[in-house]
C-alpha positions, 0 to 999 in steps of 0.5 A: 500500500502506498502512503500517498492516499491521505496526503493527496486530500487537501484540508478543506476538501477532507472537512466536507468529504468523509474518508472511509477507513476499513481497519483489520480486526484482530478481535474478529479474526480470533473470534472466527478462529476460536469458533472454528476450533471449537467445532473442530474439537467437538467433531474430532471427539465425536469421530474418535468416540469420546462423545456419544451421539443419540444415534450410533454413528461410524464417526467417518462423516464427523472426522471428515468435517473435523479435517475440513474445519482444520483445513479452513482454520489453517487457511484463515491463519495463513491469509491473516499472516499476510495482512498488516494489522497496523495499516488500514485494509482499505481507504475510500476517499474523494480522490479514490480507493487504496488498500493493502492488496492494491498496488496504488491509488485507484482514482474515481475517474478509473472506475467504470461502474458501481454495483450496489446490490440491494441484498443485506450482506452483499458487497459494493462492487466497483469495476475498473475501466479496461484502460486503467493502469496496467499494474492495477489491472494485473493485480485485479486479474489474479482474483477470478471471477471478479476480474476488474472488480474491487469489493467494498464490505459496506457493513464493516466500516466503523462509524458509518451505517451500511446505507451511509457507506453506499451513499458516499461511494455513489456520491464519489463515483457520480462526482467523478463522472460529472467532473 
């Protein structure tokens, strides 16, 4: 992530335009890993016969699910080690979007389309134009099937409701299209 995203916002513009910052949460990570670990231990105890079910089971299905939970736990921990918890995951401001997984700032003028699904748990998807910076497109192409898309989890930005985040993103995009 580059350090030029907050410096490019001048003081009078940032006073009227909110900057959305998505911080990584160690509490959420530990909570998810602990819940999965509890399921892993429970299913493992059933599989080896230490916990008896109301109906007799062979334990094979429980053992397979326990292994699946263990694989998911390892995957989550490995991915979490790639995140720098001292820096924001994503910063959305009037100049554009930047984040840990993005090589540089994506200006709003490089956004082709904004998709805001009406479902409650969906993300906001921003589609980057085909003529955008090749470095940005190369990074985004690695994430099939959302080839040129940036996903914004609108429910996880502290200090803003989901509808406020949707409105701010929409306003930034529309202002870049007019100007």
